[in-house]
C-alpha positions as MATLAB code, in Angstrom:
seq = 'MLLFFIVAFVPLGIVAAFSIKTAEELIINMVSNQLENVADDKTALLEKWISERKSDIKVVAGSSILKSMDPEQITPYLQLVVKNYEVYTGFVVVLNDGSVVFDSFGKLVSYAQKEWFKEPMVGKLYISGISLDPERKESVFCVSAPIVGDNGDVKGVVCATVGSRTILSIILRVSLGETGECYLVDKEGTFLAHKEPRRILTENIAQSESFKNIFGGGHHRRIYTDYRGIEVLGASRKIAGTEWYLVVEQDRDEAFMSADKLERYVYVVIAFSLCGAIILSWLLSFYVVNPIRTLSEAANIIAEGNFESALVKSTRTDEIGMLYAAFGDMAKQLQAKQHSLEEKVDLTQAELEETDVRLKKTELAAARSEQFAALGRLAAGVTHEIRTPLASIKLFLESVESEIEISPEYEEDFQIAMNQIKRIEATINRFLDFARPQEPVFSTIDVTQLIEDTMLVVRPKANQQETIMSQITNNDLPKIQGDKKQLGEVLLNLMVNALEAIANRGELTVAASRSYTEVGGHPRDCVRIDISDTGPGIEAKNIGRLFNPFFTTKVSGTGLGLSIVYSTVQRHGGDFKVKSIVGEGATFTVFLTAQSSEEIKEYGKGTDS';
ca = [
      45.468   75.126  143.138;
      42.651   75.828  140.663;
      41.061   78.342  143.043;
      44.449   79.990  143.587;
      45.024   80.287  139.832;
      41.571   81.795  139.296;
      41.981   84.342  142.080;
      45.562   85.246  141.102;
      45.601   85.184  137.326;
      42.115   86.231  136.204;
      42.449   89.782  137.597;
      46.053   89.932  136.407;
      45.029   88.825  132.936;
      42.186   91.369  132.782;
      44.481   94.194  133.877;
      47.181   93.094  131.430;
      44.745   92.859  128.512;
      43.257   96.255  129.381;
      46.723   97.810  129.663;
      47.884   96.410  126.337;
      44.633   97.425  124.618;
      44.858  100.949  126.063;
      48.502  101.277  125.064;
      47.691  100.160  121.519;
      44.820  102.651  121.249;
      47.025  105.481  122.518;
      49.770  104.556  120.064;
      47.313  104.332  117.168;
      45.830  107.736  118.019;
      49.235  109.333  118.495;
      50.746  107.904  115.320;
      47.587  108.613  113.306;
      47.598  112.249  114.451;
      51.268  112.523  113.592;
      50.670  111.035  110.147;
      47.680  113.360  109.586;
      49.793  116.386  110.526;
      52.630  115.322  108.225;
      50.160  114.692  105.393;
      48.570  118.125  105.920;
      51.946  119.859  105.969;
      53.236  118.072  102.877;
      49.963  118.635  101.021;
      49.919  122.333  101.853;
      53.537  122.672  100.757;
      52.901  120.857   97.454;
      49.683  122.793   96.778;
      51.482  126.065   97.446;
      54.276  125.054   95.084;
      51.801  124.063   92.355;
      49.913  127.328   92.920;
      53.142  129.212   92.396;
      53.673  127.379   89.119;
      50.152  128.307   88.013;
      50.826  131.939   88.892;
      54.107  131.800   87.005;
      52.509  130.455   83.839;
      49.704  133.053   84.067;
      52.258  135.847   84.413;
      54.257  134.477   81.491;
      51.118  134.058   79.347;
      49.960  137.570   80.164;
      53.250  139.257   79.309;
      53.347  141.569   76.306;
      56.328  139.668   74.941;
      54.318  136.436   74.492;
      51.302  138.368   73.185;
      53.539  139.748   70.433;
      54.146  136.217   69.180;
      57.565  137.397   68.009;
      60.085  134.501   68.285;
      63.019  136.895   68.560;
      61.522  138.471   71.691;
      60.055  135.278   73.166;
      63.260  133.204   72.990;
      65.505  135.293   75.296;
      62.590  136.008   77.630;
      61.684  132.344   78.213;
      65.355  131.326   78.451;
      65.739  133.901   81.188;
      62.686  132.467   82.993;
      64.144  128.942   82.837;
      67.493  130.154   84.170;
      66.114  132.257   87.048;
      63.341  129.943   88.317;
      65.392  126.680   88.015;
      62.231  124.557   88.120;
      61.294  124.710   84.442;
      62.995  122.399   81.982;
      61.534  124.091   78.879;
      58.713  126.076   77.221;
      56.608  125.660   74.103;
      54.607  128.554   72.543;
      51.978  127.602   69.943;
      49.623  129.793   67.889;
      45.899  129.098   67.953;
      46.204  127.333   64.597;
      48.692  124.825   66.050;
      51.850  126.234   64.482;
      54.900  126.421   66.750;
      56.294  129.848   67.610;
      58.897  128.718   70.150;
      60.014  125.244   71.283;
      62.930  125.010   73.696;
      63.032  121.227   73.089;
      63.633  121.785   69.379;
      60.964  119.293   68.245;
      58.962  121.838   66.154;
      56.080  119.375   65.647;
      52.348  120.029   65.620;
      50.865  120.145   69.118;
      47.274  120.766   67.992;
      46.114  117.353   69.309;
      47.821  117.618   72.675;
      45.605  117.898   75.720;
      47.667  120.761   77.082;
      46.829  122.695   73.865;
      43.114  121.936   73.712;
      42.230  122.958   77.280;
      43.814  126.458   77.170;
      42.220  127.106   73.774;
      38.853  127.265   75.553;
      40.299  129.603   78.208;
      41.235  127.015   80.892;
      44.469  126.499   82.814;
      45.783  122.938   82.346;
      47.988  120.719   84.540;
      49.064  117.339   83.166;
      49.907  114.171   84.993;
      53.436  113.387   86.107;
      55.763  111.577   83.694;
      59.391  110.508   83.856;
      61.985  112.482   81.887;
      64.543  109.828   80.772;
      67.208  112.421   79.983;
      67.052  114.313   83.272;
      65.941  111.188   85.236;
      63.315  113.079   87.204;
      59.532  113.365   87.367;
      58.057  116.219   85.288;
      54.600  117.579   84.449;
      53.217  120.243   82.146;
      51.383  123.492   83.000;
      49.784  125.412   80.106;
      47.775  128.651   79.887;
      46.043  130.595   77.103;
      47.700  133.679   75.609;
      44.836  136.159   75.361;
      45.081  139.128   73.019;
      43.938  142.676   73.739;
      40.602  141.944   72.096;
      39.974  139.016   74.430;
      40.591  136.287   71.849;
      42.956  133.357   72.503;
      46.000  133.988   70.303;
      47.864  130.886   71.352;
      49.058  128.660   74.194;
      52.207  128.634   76.312;
      53.192  125.295   77.920;
      55.885  124.943   80.585;
      57.498  121.628   81.502;
      58.095  121.653   85.272;
      60.807  119.569   86.910;
      59.746  118.229   90.340;
      63.067  117.011   91.715;
      63.523  119.845   94.218;
      59.994  119.916   95.635;
      59.582  116.114   95.673;
      62.860  115.650   97.539;
      61.353  117.851  100.238;
      57.931  116.166  100.094;
      59.300  112.597  100.253;
      61.614  113.348  103.171;
      59.733  112.624  106.431;
      60.845  112.145  110.032;
      58.771  109.126  111.041;
      61.328  106.715  112.420;
      63.178  104.308  110.173;
      60.160  103.007  108.234;
      58.120  106.184  107.669;
      57.660  107.134  104.023;
      55.728  109.547  101.831;
      54.792  108.980   98.198;
      52.554  110.406   95.460;
      50.085  108.414   93.321;
      47.477  109.202   90.667;
      43.822  108.144   90.649;
      44.797  104.747   89.184;
      47.185  104.103   92.067;
      50.346  104.430   89.932;
      53.383  105.858   91.713;
      54.123  109.434   90.596;
      56.829  110.039   93.199;
      58.595  107.583   95.485;
      61.847  107.342   97.407;
      62.709  104.376   95.177;
      62.828  105.769   91.588;
      62.420  102.340   90.021;
      58.774  102.240   91.209;
      57.790  105.549   89.546;
      55.245  104.997   86.738;
      56.061  101.239   86.719;
      54.256   99.979   89.832;
      51.016  100.835   91.595;
      49.119  100.207   94.807;
      45.839   99.183   93.154;
      45.878   95.699   94.742;
      46.723   96.871   98.262;
      44.572   98.162  101.092;
      46.354  101.510  100.744;
      44.408  102.033   97.490;
      41.112  101.096   99.167;
      41.796  103.503  102.025;
      42.421  106.368   99.567;
      39.688  105.790   97.005;
      37.232  103.508   98.753;
      34.153  104.882  100.417;
      32.991  104.316  103.957;
      35.115  103.804  107.070;
      38.858  103.765  106.518;
      40.978  101.311  108.500;
      43.723  102.848  110.579;
      45.906   99.718  110.280;
      46.039   98.088  106.871;
      48.372   96.203  104.517;
      50.372   98.369  102.103;
      51.724   97.611   98.633;
      54.678   95.703  100.165;
      52.381   93.347  102.086;
      53.375   94.949  105.418;
      50.924   96.239  108.030;
      51.145  100.038  108.308;
      49.361  103.071  109.692;
      48.735  105.792  107.138;
      47.032  108.992  106.048;
      46.283  110.351  102.570;
      45.335  113.710  101.049;
      44.205  114.816   97.577;
      46.279  117.596   96.042;
      43.852  120.383   95.163;
      43.546  121.180   91.469;
      45.171  117.873   90.408;
      44.436  114.150   90.208;
      47.330  113.461   92.559;
      47.128  111.907   96.019;
      49.769  112.153   98.731;
      50.161  109.146  101.078;
      52.118  109.077  104.368;
      52.679  105.687  106.057;
      54.670  104.070  108.873;
      55.178  100.348  109.589;
      52.961   99.007  112.350;
      55.816   97.028  113.958;
      57.899  100.166  114.468;
      54.938  102.190  115.716;
      53.920   99.447  118.160;
      57.440   98.761  119.411;
      56.683  100.138  122.887;
      53.352   98.281  123.061;
      55.069   95.024  122.039;
      57.665   95.618  124.741;
      54.880   96.153  127.304;
      53.222   92.938  126.121;
      56.467   91.027  126.571;
      56.832   92.441  130.083;
      53.297   91.313  130.892;
      54.064   87.813  129.640;
      57.234   87.713  131.744;
      55.276   88.778  134.850;
      52.630   86.133  134.170;
      55.326   83.494  133.646;
      57.068   84.399  136.920;
      53.728   84.420  138.726;
      52.880   81.023  137.279;
      56.241   79.617  138.378;
      55.711   81.058  141.855;
      52.250   79.529  142.057;
      53.570   76.143  140.947;
      56.397   76.277  143.501;
      53.975   77.293  146.271;
      51.579   74.517  145.287;
      54.429   72.010  145.261;
      55.569   73.086  148.721;
      52.015   72.796  150.053;
      51.640   69.383  148.444;
      55.028   68.161  149.643;
      54.766   69.263  153.280;
      51.027   68.899  153.967;
      49.002   67.065  151.323;
      51.421   64.184  150.603;
      51.868   63.156  154.280;
      48.094   63.120  154.776;
      47.609   61.139  151.572;
      50.238   58.642  152.778;
      48.299   58.152  156.035;
      45.091   57.649  154.056;
      46.731   54.976  151.882;
      48.148   53.286  155.006;
      44.673   53.202  156.562;
      43.342   51.469  153.423;
      46.171   48.935  153.646;
      45.305   48.219  157.299;
      41.670   47.723  156.251;
      42.934   45.025  153.876;
      44.791   43.330  156.787;
      48.370   44.160  155.615;
      49.866   45.621  158.795;
      53.519   45.398  157.801;
      53.082   47.632  154.703;
      50.912   50.041  156.680;
      53.697   51.056  159.109;
      54.715   54.665  158.349;
      57.431   56.720  159.975;
      58.299   60.407  160.073;
      61.107   62.447  161.620;
      58.998   65.603  161.777;
      58.219   67.096  165.209;
      55.225   69.216  164.210;
      51.534   68.234  164.175;
      52.085   65.989  161.143;
      54.803   64.101  163.056;
      52.509   63.628  166.075;
      49.779   62.293  163.790;
      52.240   59.803  162.274;
      53.277   58.574  165.735;
      49.664   58.064  166.877;
      48.847   56.212  163.662;
      51.873   53.913  164.133;
      50.818   52.978  167.691;
      47.305   52.179  166.476;
      48.678   49.993  163.660;
      50.882   48.012  166.082;
      47.941   47.351  168.417;
      45.774   46.174  165.557;
      48.592   43.959  164.303;
      48.963   42.310  167.701;
      45.258   41.512  167.871;
      45.339   40.144  164.317;
      48.226   37.814  165.196;
      46.393   36.453  168.194;
      43.406   35.609  166.021;
      45.506   33.982  163.303;
      47.081   31.576  165.860;
      43.685   30.052  166.413;
      43.285   29.072  162.759;
      43.376   25.349  162.089;
      46.883   24.280  160.902;
      45.380   21.576  158.705;
      43.413   24.131  156.747;
      46.596   26.122  156.166;
      48.427   23.031  154.874;
      45.555   22.184  152.490;
      45.568   25.689  151.099;
      49.327   25.577  150.600;
      49.040   22.228  148.784;
      46.299   23.598  146.550;
      48.454   26.572  145.605;
      51.410   24.360  144.711;
      49.220   22.081  142.604;
      47.884   25.015  140.612;
      51.396   26.305  139.974;
      52.501   22.863  138.775;
      49.547   22.555  136.390;
      50.225   26.036  134.977;
      53.921   25.226  134.393;
      53.012   21.957  132.662;
      50.555   23.716  130.370;
      53.167   26.315  129.403;
      55.769   23.625  128.693;
      53.351   21.829  126.404;
      52.626   25.056  124.513;
      56.326   25.793  123.990;
      56.985   22.208  122.848;
      54.153   22.394  120.303;
      55.441   25.717  119.009;
      58.956   24.257  118.619;
      57.667   21.211  116.714;
      55.620   23.455  114.425;
      58.608   25.704  113.682;
      60.841   22.666  113.041;
      58.441   20.903  110.686;
      56.879   23.794  108.766;
      59.807   24.147  106.360;
      60.038   20.413  105.643;
      56.254   19.993  105.281;
      56.070   22.840  102.724;
      59.322   22.395  100.797;
      59.047   18.630  100.185;
      55.591   18.637   98.516;
      56.411   21.907   96.778;
      59.593   20.441   95.275;
      57.641   17.397   94.108;
      55.016   19.573   92.444;
      57.682   21.710   90.796;
      59.591   18.666   89.449;
      56.367   17.131   88.179;
      55.349   20.306   86.343;
      58.833   20.725   84.853;
      58.755   17.118   83.598;
      55.273   17.642   82.182;
      56.478   20.763   80.363;
      59.481   18.959   78.863;
      57.702   15.686   77.909;
      54.164   16.757   77.021;
      53.184   19.530   74.681;
      50.850   21.900   76.473;
      47.985   23.336   74.486;
      48.022   27.125   73.979;
      44.849   27.675   75.975;
      46.504   26.109   79.076;
      49.960   27.654   78.555;
      49.115   30.830   80.495;
      47.572   28.817   83.389;
      50.639   26.602   83.450;
      52.993   29.602   83.670;
      50.877   31.141   86.429;
      51.117   27.900   88.419;
      54.909   27.736   87.922;
      55.296   31.418   88.956;
      53.247   30.867   92.101;
      55.374   27.835   93.002;
      58.535   29.890   92.480;
      57.069   32.646   94.603;
      56.318   30.226   97.482;
      59.790   28.710   97.093;
      61.365   32.200   97.208;
      59.402   33.022  100.370;
      60.605   29.824  102.065;
      64.193   30.441  100.989;
      63.956   34.009  102.265;
      62.695   32.706  105.615;
      65.588   30.240  105.746;
      68.074   32.963  104.748;
      66.800   35.068  107.607;
      66.900   32.172  110.076;
      70.300   30.764  108.924;
      72.192   33.562  107.092;
      75.162   32.449  104.979;
      78.647   33.548  105.942;
      80.012   36.153  103.463;
      82.910   35.234  101.170;
      85.128   38.316  101.182;
      86.861   39.720   98.128;
      87.953   43.133   96.855;
      84.992   45.002   95.338;
      84.833   48.067   93.120;
      81.728   49.895   94.393;
      81.186   51.791   91.131;
      81.169   48.554   89.129;
      78.884   46.913   91.724;
      76.360   49.756   91.353;
      76.513   49.639   87.549;
      75.959   45.850   87.512;
      72.944   46.168   89.811;
      71.437   49.052   87.846;
      71.821   46.983   84.681;
      69.582   44.332   86.253;
      66.798   46.716   87.338;
      66.927   49.036   84.330;
      64.354   47.010   82.270;
      61.832   47.339   85.089;
      62.613   51.094   85.342;
      62.162   51.531   81.597;
      58.901   49.630   81.725;
      57.425   52.041   84.303;
      59.093   55.104   82.684;
      61.339   55.813   85.668;
      64.511   57.878   85.174;
      67.592   56.214   86.687;
      70.734   58.223   87.367;
      74.106   57.350   88.886;
      76.408   59.776   90.706;
      79.788   58.428   91.808;
      83.082   60.026   92.803;
      86.389   59.026   91.267;
      88.171   58.691   94.633;
      86.036   55.838   95.984;
      88.151   53.322   97.907;
      87.901   49.566   97.350;
      85.975   47.588   99.943;
      86.141   44.021  101.218;
      82.913   42.072  101.052;
      80.768   39.366   99.503;
      79.960   40.680   96.027;
      76.864   38.495   95.672;
      75.384   39.475   99.049;
      76.119   43.195   98.618;
      74.670   43.062   95.113;
      71.505   41.537   96.584;
      71.419   44.395   99.126;
      71.525   47.055   96.381;
      69.141   45.070   94.177;
      66.613   44.757   97.017;
      66.784   48.487   97.801;
      66.471   49.512   94.126;
      63.530   47.165   93.518;
      61.795   48.522   96.636;
      62.387   52.070   95.349;
      60.945   51.229   91.911;
      57.893   49.609   93.513;
      57.386   52.755   95.623;
      57.734   55.108   92.626;
      55.146   53.218   90.538;
      55.367   55.270   87.322;
      57.334   58.221   85.897;
      59.542   59.041   88.831;
      63.255   59.299   89.471;
      65.654   56.824   91.057;
      69.091   58.176   91.958;
      72.024   56.090   93.173;
      74.919   58.164   94.550;
      78.225   56.897   95.958;
      80.764   59.028   97.789;
      83.607   58.757  100.237;
      82.613   59.248  103.870;
      83.374   58.249  107.434;
      81.479   56.234  109.993;
      82.116   54.729  113.416;
      82.738   51.017  113.945;
      83.279   49.887  117.508;
      83.646   53.505  118.626;
      86.447   54.244  116.110;
      86.125   56.363  112.938;
      86.535   54.392  109.710;
      87.031   55.394  106.099;
      83.987   54.130  104.234;
      81.890   54.339  101.072;
      78.464   55.903  101.371;
      75.752   54.720   98.948;
      72.506   56.742   98.789;
      69.491   55.231   97.003;
      66.860   57.966   96.622;
      63.419   57.778   95.050;
      60.580   60.210   94.387;
      57.881   57.924   95.688;
      55.230   58.684   98.354;
      57.744   58.437  101.210;
      57.515   56.541  104.505;
      55.488   57.629  107.507;
      57.591   58.547  110.552;
      55.861   55.934  112.712;
      56.971   53.129  110.312;
      60.644   54.101  109.866;
      61.681   52.554  113.191;
      59.987   49.249  112.260;
      61.257   48.851  108.687;
      63.943   46.320  109.636;
      61.769   44.270  112.011;
      61.109   40.750  110.709;
      57.689   40.265  109.071;
      56.875   43.999  109.076;
      55.687   45.211  105.663;
      53.335   47.800  104.161;
      52.954   45.870  100.898;
      49.898   43.743  100.216;
      51.967   40.762   99.034;
      55.210   41.373  100.961;
      56.753   38.987  103.491;
      58.490   41.626  105.586;
      61.879   39.850  105.450;
      63.580   41.761  102.617;
      64.831   44.749  104.601;
      65.583   42.529  107.621;
      67.946   40.458  105.440;
      69.428   43.636  103.940;
      70.093   45.073  107.384;
      71.612   41.791  108.616;
      73.892   41.584  105.543;
      75.154   45.156  106.013;
      75.798   44.475  109.699;
      77.820   41.331  108.850;
      79.956   43.479  106.558;
      80.723   45.907  109.387;
      78.566   48.631  107.844;
      75.703   50.818  108.942;
      72.281   51.753  107.638;
      70.196   54.952  107.760;
      66.785   55.923  106.404;
      65.503   59.437  105.702;
      62.054   60.138  104.302;
      59.531   62.956  103.862;
      55.952   61.905  103.163;
      54.997   62.997   99.671;
      58.586   63.725   98.572;
      60.280   60.315   98.578;
      62.789   58.357  100.653;
      66.557   57.872  100.830;
      68.186   54.634  102.053;
      71.875   55.137  102.934;
      74.356   52.245  103.232;
      77.785   52.767  104.830;
      80.368   50.101  103.875;
      83.738   50.381  105.608;
      86.960   50.241  103.584;
      88.815   47.857  105.889;
      90.317   44.361  105.829;
      88.128   41.291  105.666;
      89.462   40.089  109.069;
      88.217   43.245  110.784;
      84.803   42.911  109.112;
      84.555   39.222  110.148;
      85.268   40.103  113.786;
      82.678   42.885  113.672;
      80.125   40.585  112.017;
      80.594   37.937  114.746;
      79.951   40.557  117.393;
      76.829   41.679  115.574;
      75.414   38.157  115.187;
      75.921   37.409  118.839;
];
């Protein structure tokens, strides 16, 4: 089988890996070329559009109307330019001393400190970065040029605010599947144009690999993680004459859809081939290898002298069937010879051996009986041997405490001794409660009141360890029939266990609600009580053993508490569930049926038996 797998699957795996790798390389090259072409086209279009704006502003700055610096001539001229070109949102004309000649925005403030004023004053054309116009809700930028007089001196500056809605709608629209996108960023990585307007000038790609691919030196990765945390393929171009960068990207998952499909097909072929190989191997094993192995095992059995077990039969008529028949004849001949030799064995020796075997069996049975008898006597006397002296010691100490004044230095030792005696007595009583549980005395119980009474008992301990206790109960809880004392001990035991698990500063929540459970295969109206803590939780391997007698994870525990709790709930016709996540706490859920005491008694008898 191993040789078959090597011969069949190693070449197939190599071919599959090579095919997938080749397909991925082809897809990367194809998509990268497509992205490069789109980036080149969009960049050329944007550069041409910006060049046109530069030409426009040069023409406007060189007109005789602006050189006149006459507001009455400039105003209608620039308004006409705004109306005809439909890309300019306004113009500002400023003299070389900073005074405003024309301002279509009506601000009429000093622009002498503006960058778009300073650059043209030294004879340079200026293009600003992109900003967001809150009134028009579009991206805009400024283009300014010097107004040069006939003598060659700079008389002033004209600044045009350019709206980019029309050109950017064309730039951002790309045909690259469903996930392809194009956006514009500055040298800091801040979005200047994006299909989602909320990202413009508020978010950037500085922390993504897209930024490293644009501005980083060295080899650029063809597949990288973009600003959304998604793997993409992309291309970027710098817009000539600006500090703007155009980025075109497409999600890797969409680009590699065909390669992923090919990979799935390869896996399906490998899976079918593996199933075929397993079936072929099974057929070979079933029809050839297993029969030969059976003959080999039969030969070993004959070598041990067990002829009866070595007899094998087959209904096959091929070579395997003939081999089985020959082996059967040989086994019968050997068996006949063995029988003839056994008849010559001394009968007395056989009787002695049989007697020896019986004697050994009798001795072994006697030894086992003695062990069981000793164990029974130990179990019967352990309670009496411990309780009687313990009771005497307790009575003696109580009489000493009442009749003799104990000095202060021995008071603490005396209390420790009394507490240890009470602890031993509680352990014995718990063992007896487990061995001979008391029959419940049924009465009508208000579950809400039962929970409140129990929480009142454990609240001092919770306050001491700074644990928050909370109670959540519904108003429609039905009354239940049960032994109030025993059920109170159940809740008390579970709450104390929860507090011991929490240790300090945790939360203990007791919730009661109406629910349904099955008793004897029939649905029953019941009350569900959830006791949840925020302790360390219970490991999954221990949950199934929680209710086993003497199982405990505590250093000083007896392992009978939860066993008694489980037995009490069962005698009340209820159910018990445990849910826990290590590190997050545990929830013990008790289901108590709202039924008559007679029904619960019958169920409890069935459970005890």
